[in-house]
N, CA, C and O atoms as a GROMACS GRO file, in nm:
protein
  348
    1MET      N    1   6.189   2.033  -8.615
    1MET     CA    2   6.265   1.910  -8.605
    1MET      C    3   6.323   1.892  -8.464
    1MET      O    4   6.328   1.781  -8.411
    2LYS      N    5   6.365   2.002  -8.406
    2LYS     CA    6   6.424   1.996  -8.273
    2LYS      C    7   6.321   1.951  -8.170
    2LYS      O    8   6.354   1.874  -8.080
    3LYS      N    9   6.196   1.998  -8.183
    3LYS     CA   10   6.089   1.960  -8.090
    3LYS      C   11   6.058   1.812  -8.101
    3LYS      O   12   6.032   1.746  -8.000
    4ILE      N   13   6.059   1.759  -8.221
    4ILE     CA   14   6.033   1.616  -8.241
    4ILE      C   15   6.142   1.532  -8.176
    4ILE      O   16   6.113   1.430  -8.113
    5THR      N   17   6.266   1.574  -8.190
    5THR     CA   18   6.378   1.502  -8.131
    5THR      C   19   6.368   1.504  -7.978
    5THR      O   20   6.392   1.402  -7.913
    6ILE      N   21   6.334   1.619  -7.921
    6ILE     CA   22   6.321   1.629  -7.776
    6ILE      C   23   6.204   1.543  -7.727
    6ILE      O   24   6.218   1.472  -7.628
    7ALA      N   25   6.092   1.548  -7.797
    7ALA     CA   26   5.976   1.468  -7.758
    7ALA      C   27   6.007   1.319  -7.766
    7ALA      O   28   5.969   1.243  -7.677
    8PHE      N   29   6.075   1.277  -7.870
    8PHE     CA   30   6.112   1.137  -7.885
    8PHE      C   31   6.208   1.093  -7.775
    8PHE      O   32   6.196   0.983  -7.722
    9SER      N   33   6.303   1.179  -7.740
    9SER     CA   34   6.398   1.148  -7.632
    9SER      C   35   6.327   1.133  -7.498
    9SER      O   36   6.359   1.044  -7.420
   10LEU      N   37   6.229   1.222  -7.472
   10LEU     CA   38   6.153   1.212  -7.348
   10LEU      C   39   6.072   1.084  -7.343
   10LEU      O   40   6.062   1.022  -7.237
   11MET      N   41   6.014   1.043  -7.454
   11MET     CA   42   5.936   0.919  -7.457
   11MET      C   43   6.025   0.800  -7.426
   11MET      O   44   5.984   0.710  -7.352
   12ILE      N   45   6.143   0.796  -7.481
   12ILE     CA   46   6.236   0.686  -7.454
   12ILE      C   47   6.279   0.687  -7.307
   12ILE      O   48   6.288   0.581  -7.245
   13ALA      N   49   6.304   0.805  -7.251
   13ALA     CA   50   6.345   0.814  -7.110
   13ALA      C   51   6.234   0.766  -7.018
   13ALA      O   52   6.261   0.694  -6.922
   14PHE      N   53   6.109   0.806  -7.045
   14PHE     CA   54   5.998   0.762  -6.961
   14PHE      C   55   5.972   0.612  -6.975
   14PHE      O   56   5.935   0.547  -6.877
   15ALA      N   57   5.992   0.558  -7.092
   15ALA     CA   58   5.973   0.414  -7.111
   15ALA      C   59   6.079   0.335  -7.035
   15ALA      O   60   6.050   0.227  -6.985
   16ALA      N   61   6.200   0.388  -7.027
   16ALA     CA   62   6.308   0.319  -6.956
   16ALA      C   63   6.290   0.323  -6.805
   16ALA      O   64   6.340   0.236  -6.735
   17CYS      N   65   6.219   0.423  -6.754
   17CYS     CA   66   6.199   0.440  -6.610
   17CYS      C   67   6.066   0.382  -6.563
   17CYS      O   68   6.004   0.435  -6.472
   18ARG      N   69   6.024   0.276  -6.623
   18ARG     CA   70   5.897   0.216  -6.589
   18ARG      C   71   5.902   0.155  -6.448
   18ARG      O   72   5.994   0.080  -6.417
   19VAL      N   73   5.805   0.187  -6.366
   19VAL     CA   74   5.795   0.136  -6.230
   19VAL      C   75   5.707   0.012  -6.233
   19VAL      O   76   5.598   0.015  -6.291
   20PRO      N   77   5.752  -0.098  -6.171
   20PRO     CA   78   5.667  -0.218  -6.171
   20PRO      C   79   5.538  -0.193  -6.096
   20PRO      O   80   5.537  -0.126  -5.992
   21SER      N   81   5.430  -0.246  -6.148
   21SER     CA   82   5.301  -0.229  -6.081
   21SER      C   83   5.257  -0.362  -6.021
   21SER      O   84   5.283  -0.469  -6.076
   22TYR      N   85   5.189  -0.352  -5.909
   22TYR     CA   86   5.141  -0.469  -5.839
   22TYR      C   87   4.992  -0.449  -5.814
   22TYR      O   88   4.948  -0.339  -5.781
   23THR      N   89   4.917  -0.555  -5.829
   23THR     CA   90   4.774  -0.549  -5.800
   23THR      C   91   4.739  -0.661  -5.704
   23THR      O   92   4.790  -0.772  -5.712
   24ILE      N   93   4.650  -0.628  -5.611
   24ILE     CA   94   4.602  -0.730  -5.519
   24ILE      C   95   4.534  -0.839  -5.601
   24ILE      O   96   4.448  -0.810  -5.685
   25GLY      N   97   4.571  -0.961  -5.577
   25GLY     CA   98   4.516  -1.073  -5.652
   25GLY      C   99   4.609  -1.126  -5.759
   25GLY      O  100   4.579  -1.229  -5.821
   26MET      N  101   4.722  -1.056  -5.784
   26MET     CA  102   4.815  -1.109  -5.885
   26MET      C  103   4.876  -1.239  -5.836
   26MET      O  104   4.887  -1.262  -5.716
   27SER      N  105   4.916  -1.323  -5.929
   27SER     CA  106   4.967  -1.454  -5.890
   27SER      C  107   5.111  -1.446  -5.842
   27SER      O  108   5.185  -1.354  -5.878
   28GLU      N  109   5.148  -1.541  -5.762
   28GLU     CA  110   5.284  -1.548  -5.708
   28GLU      C  111   5.385  -1.574  -5.820
   28GLU      O  112   5.498  -1.526  -5.813
   29THR      N  113   5.347  -1.650  -5.920
   29THR     CA  114   5.439  -1.677  -6.031
   29THR      C  115   5.466  -1.552  -6.113
   29THR      O  116   5.578  -1.533  -6.161
   30ASP      N  117   5.365  -1.464  -6.131
   30ASP     CA  118   5.388  -1.336  -6.199
   30ASP      C  119   5.485  -1.250  -6.120
   30ASP      O  120   5.574  -1.187  -6.177
   31PHE      N  121   5.467  -1.247  -5.989
   31PHE     CA  122   5.555  -1.169  -5.903
   31PHE      C  123   5.698  -1.221  -5.911
   31PHE      O  124   5.793  -1.143  -5.926
   32LYS      N  125   5.714  -1.352  -5.903
   32LYS     CA  126   5.848  -1.409  -5.906
   32LYS      C  127   5.915  -1.388  -6.041
   32LYS      O  128   6.038  -1.376  -6.046
   33SER      N  129   5.839  -1.384  -6.150
   33SER     CA  130   5.900  -1.359  -6.281
   33SER      C  131   5.951  -1.216  -6.292
   33SER      O  132   6.049  -1.191  -6.362
   34LYS      N  133   5.887  -1.120  -6.223
   34LYS     CA  134   5.933  -0.981  -6.223
   34LYS      C  135   6.054  -0.962  -6.133
   34LYS      O  136   6.137  -0.875  -6.159
   35HIS      N  137   6.066  -1.043  -6.028
   35HIS     CA  138   6.173  -1.028  -5.929
   35HIS      C  139   6.253  -1.157  -5.916
   35HIS      O  140   6.270  -1.210  -5.806
   36LYS      N  141   6.301  -1.205  -6.028
   36LYS     CA  142   6.374  -1.331  -6.029
   36LYS      C  143   6.496  -1.329  -5.935
   36LYS      O  144   6.522  -1.427  -5.866
   37TRP      N  145   6.569  -1.219  -5.934
   37TRP     CA  146   6.695  -1.214  -5.860
   37TRP      C  147   6.687  -1.130  -5.734
   37TRP      O  148   6.778  -1.136  -5.651
   38THR      N  149   6.581  -1.050  -5.716
   38THR     CA  150   6.579  -0.956  -5.604
   38THR      C  151   6.489  -0.998  -5.488
   38THR      O  152   6.511  -0.952  -5.376
   39ALA      N  153   6.390  -1.081  -5.512
   39ALA     CA  154   6.296  -1.118  -5.405
   39ALA      C  155   6.356  -1.228  -5.318
   39ALA      O  156   6.411  -1.327  -5.367
   40GLN      N  157   6.344  -1.208  -5.187
   40GLN     CA  158   6.390  -1.308  -5.091
   40GLN      C  159   6.269  -1.354  -5.008
   40GLN      O  160   6.184  -1.274  -4.972
   41VAL      N  161   6.264  -1.482  -4.980
   41VAL     CA  162   6.156  -1.534  -4.897
   41VAL      C  163   6.186  -1.495  -4.752
   41VAL      O  164   6.289  -1.532  -4.697
   42ALA      N  165   6.094  -1.420  -4.692
   42ALA     CA  166   6.110  -1.379  -4.553
   42ALA      C  167   6.040  -1.477  -4.459
   42ALA      O  168   6.086  -1.498  -4.347
   43GLU      N  169   5.929  -1.535  -4.504
   43GLU     CA  170   5.854  -1.630  -4.423
   43GLU      C  171   5.771  -1.717  -4.517
   43GLU      O  172   5.719  -1.669  -4.617
   44GLN      N  173   5.760  -1.845  -4.483
   44GLN     CA  174   5.683  -1.934  -4.569
   44GLN      C  175   5.621  -2.045  -4.487
   44GLN      O  176   5.687  -2.109  -4.406
   45THR      N  177   5.491  -2.068  -4.510
   45THR     CA  178   5.418  -2.180  -4.452
   45THR      C  179   5.347  -2.250  -4.567
   45THR      O  180   5.367  -2.215  -4.683
   46ALA      N  181   5.266  -2.348  -4.535
   46ALA     CA  182   5.194  -2.420  -4.640
   46ALA      C  183   5.094  -2.332  -4.714
   46ALA      O  184   5.070  -2.353  -4.832
   47SER      N  185   5.036  -2.234  -4.645
   47SER     CA  186   4.930  -2.154  -4.709
   47SER      C  187   4.972  -2.012  -4.744
   47SER      O  188   4.905  -1.947  -4.825
   48HIS      N  189   5.080  -1.960  -4.686
   48HIS     CA  190   5.120  -1.824  -4.722
   48HIS      C  191   5.271  -1.809  -4.732
   48HIS      O  192   5.348  -1.886  -4.673
   49THR      N  193   5.312  -1.706  -4.808
   49THR     CA  194   5.452  -1.675  -4.827
   49THR      C  195   5.468  -1.523  -4.820
   49THR      O  196   5.384  -1.449  -4.870
   50VAL      N  197   5.576  -1.478  -4.757
   50VAL     CA  198   5.608  -1.336  -4.751
   50VAL      C  199   5.744  -1.318  -4.818
   50VAL      O  200   5.842  -1.383  -4.783
   51TYR      N  201   5.748  -1.228  -4.917
   51TYR     CA  202   5.872  -1.194  -4.986
   51TYR      C  203   5.914  -1.054  -4.945
   51TYR      O  204   5.830  -0.969  -4.916
   52LYS      N  205   6.045  -1.031  -4.944
   52LYS     CA  206   6.094  -0.895  -4.923
   52LYS      C  207   6.184  -0.858  -5.040
   52LYS      O  208   6.262  -0.939  -5.090
   53VAL      N  209   6.171  -0.732  -5.080
   53VAL     CA  210   6.251  -0.678  -5.190
   53VAL      C  211   6.313  -0.549  -5.139
   53VAL      O  212   6.242  -0.460  -5.091
   54GLN      N  213   6.445  -0.539  -5.149
   54GLN     CA  214   6.512  -0.417  -5.104
   54GLN      C  215   6.485  -0.306  -5.204
   54GLN      O  216   6.507  -0.322  -5.324
   55THR      N  217   6.436  -0.191  -5.154
   55THR     CA  218   6.403  -0.080  -5.243
   55THR      C  219   6.506   0.032  -5.237
   55THR      O  220   6.521   0.105  -5.335
   56SER      N  221   6.577   0.047  -5.126
   56SER     CA  222   6.682   0.148  -5.120
   56SER      C  223   6.785   0.108  -5.016
   56SER      O  224   6.759   0.029  -4.925
   57PHE      N  225   6.902   0.166  -5.032
   57PHE     CA  226   7.013   0.142  -4.940
   57PHE      C  227   7.061   0.278  -4.895
   57PHE      O  228   7.134   0.346  -4.969
   58GLN      N  229   7.022   0.320  -4.774
   58GLN     CA  230   7.053   0.455  -4.729
   58GLN      C  231   7.196   0.466  -4.675
   58GLN      O  232   7.266   0.562  -4.706
   59ASP      N  233   7.237   0.372  -4.598
   59ASP     CA  234   7.375   0.364  -4.552
   59ASP      C  235   7.401   0.221  -4.506
   59ASP      O  236   7.319   0.132  -4.532
   60GLU      N  237   7.512   0.197  -4.440
   60GLU     CA  238   7.547   0.061  -4.400
   60GLU      C  239   7.447   0.000  -4.302
   60GLU      O  240   7.431  -0.122  -4.298
   61LYS      N  241   7.380   0.083  -4.223
   61LYS     CA  242   7.292   0.031  -4.119
   61LYS      C  243   7.144   0.036  -4.153
   61LYS      O  244   7.066  -0.032  -4.088
   62ARG      N  245   7.103   0.113  -4.254
   62ARG     CA  246   6.960   0.127  -4.285
   62ARG      C  247   6.931   0.084  -4.428
   62ARG      O  248   6.992   0.133  -4.522
   63LYS      N  249   6.838  -0.007  -4.442
   63LYS     CA  250   6.791  -0.053  -4.572
   63LYS      C  251   6.639  -0.048  -4.571
   63LYS      O  252   6.577  -0.079  -4.469
   64THR      N  253   6.578  -0.009  -4.683
   64THR     CA  254   6.434  -0.003  -4.692
   64THR      C  255   6.385  -0.120  -4.778
   64THR      O  256   6.443  -0.150  -4.882
   65TYR      N  257   6.279  -0.184  -4.732
   65TYR     CA  258   6.225  -0.302  -4.800
   65TYR      C  259   6.077  -0.284  -4.831
   65TYR      O  260   6.008  -0.205  -4.766
   66GLN      N  261   6.029  -0.357  -4.929
   66GLN     CA  262   5.887  -0.376  -4.951
   66GLN      C  263   5.859  -0.522  -4.922
   66GLN      O  264   5.935  -0.610  -4.961
   67PHE      N  265   5.749  -0.547  -4.852
   67PHE     CA  266   5.709  -0.683  -4.818
   67PHE      C  267   5.581  -0.717  -4.894
   67PHE      O  268   5.487  -0.638  -4.899
   68PHE      N  269   5.580  -0.836  -4.953
   68PHE     CA  270   5.467  -0.882  -5.034
   68PHE      C  271   5.412  -1.009  -4.970
   68PHE      O  272   5.486  -1.106  -4.951
   69TYR      N  273   5.284  -1.009  -4.937
   69TYR     CA  274   5.219  -1.118  -4.866
   69TYR      C  275   5.128  -1.195  -4.961
   69TYR      O  276   5.036  -1.139  -5.019
   70PHE      N  277   5.156  -1.323  -4.978
   70PHE     CA  278   5.077  -1.409  -5.066
   70PHE      C  279   5.007  -1.516  -4.983
   70PHE      O  280   5.068  -1.579  -4.897
   71GLU      N  281   4.879  -1.535  -5.009
   71GLU     CA  282   4.804  -1.646  -4.949
   71GLU      C  283   4.746  -1.730  -5.060
   71GLU      O  284   4.676  -1.679  -5.149
   72ASN      N  285   4.775  -1.858  -5.055
   72ASN     CA  286   4.730  -1.953  -5.159
   72ASN      C  287   4.768  -1.906  -5.299
   72ASN      O  288   4.690  -1.922  -5.393
   73GLY      N  289   4.887  -1.849  -5.314
   73GLY     CA  290   4.939  -1.810  -5.444
   73GLY      C  291   4.889  -1.678  -5.498
   73GLY      O  292   4.917  -1.645  -5.613
   74LYS      N  293   4.816  -1.599  -5.419
   74LYS     CA  294   4.764  -1.469  -5.463
   74LYS      C  295   4.812  -1.359  -5.369
   74LYS      O  296   4.818  -1.378  -5.248
   75LEU      N  297   4.846  -1.243  -5.426
   75LEU     CA  298   4.890  -1.129  -5.347
   75LEU      C  299   4.772  -1.071  -5.269
   75LEU      O  300   4.670  -1.035  -5.328
   76VAL      N  301   4.788  -1.061  -5.136
   76VAL     CA  302   4.679  -1.010  -5.053
   76VAL      C  303   4.716  -0.879  -4.984
   76VAL      O  304   4.627  -0.805  -4.941
   77ARG      N  305   4.847  -0.850  -4.972
   77ARG     CA  306   4.888  -0.729  -4.901
   77ARG      C  307   5.032  -0.696  -4.937
   77ARG      O  308   5.112  -0.786  -4.963
   78LEU      N  309   5.065  -0.567  -4.937
   78LEU     CA  310   5.204  -0.527  -4.948
   78LEU      C  311   5.225  -0.404  -4.861
   78LEU      O  312   5.135  -0.321  -4.847
   79ASP      N  313   5.344  -0.394  -4.803
   79ASP     CA  314   5.377  -0.278  -4.721
   79ASP      C  315   5.526  -0.256  -4.724
   79ASP      O  316   5.602  -0.337  -4.778
   80GLU      N  317   5.569  -0.144  -4.664
   80GLU     CA  318   5.710  -0.109  -4.662
   80GLU      C  319   5.762  -0.117  -4.519
   80GLU      O  320   5.686  -0.101  -4.423
   81GLY      N  321   5.890  -0.143  -4.508
   81GLY     CA  322   5.953  -0.149  -4.377
   81GLY      C  323   6.097  -0.108  -4.387
   81GLY      O  324   6.152  -0.093  -4.497
   82GLN      N  325   6.159  -0.091  -4.273
   82GLN     CA  326   6.298  -0.051  -4.270
   82GLN      C  327   6.370  -0.137  -4.170
   82GLN      O  328   6.324  -0.155  -4.057
   83ALA      N  329   6.483  -0.190  -4.209
   83ALA     CA  330   6.564  -0.272  -4.120
   83ALA      C  331   6.677  -0.187  -4.066
   83ALA      O  332   6.749  -0.122  -4.143
   84MET      N  333   6.693  -0.186  -3.934
   84MET     CA  334   6.800  -0.111  -3.871
   84MET      C  335   6.899  -0.211  -3.812
   84MET      O  336   6.862  -0.292  -3.726
   85PHE      N  337   7.022  -0.207  -3.857
   85PHE     CA  338   7.122  -0.301  -3.810
   85PHE      C  339   7.220  -0.232  -3.715
   85PHE      O  340   7.252  -0.114  -3.732
   86GLY      N  341   7.267  -0.306  -3.618
   86GLY     CA  342   7.370  -0.256  -3.530
   86GLY      C  343   7.321  -0.160  -3.422
   86GLY      O  344   7.400  -0.080  -3.371
   87ILE      N  345   7.195  -0.167  -3.388
   87ILE     CA  346   7.144  -0.076  -3.283
   87ILE      C  347   7.139  -0.151  -3.153
   87ILE      O  348   7.099  -0.094  -3.051
   0.00000   0.00000   0.00000
């Protein structure tokens, strides 16, 4: 019984720690529904949009971001960057 309880607890913990997945070609509306409150538009033109999502906050001056590049409403590239403030 104890093993079943531990296994069930681990399953619940892993389900709660689900990492969002992104695939090249996903639509911009799917991305925005996953990041309703966290995604910020970094750059936008008629044909492409770049969103940034903060992934960590190391201290007051360093923040880590992920950048998502959409062309014609489809994800074409993503990468990570770091913003250094006050240098």
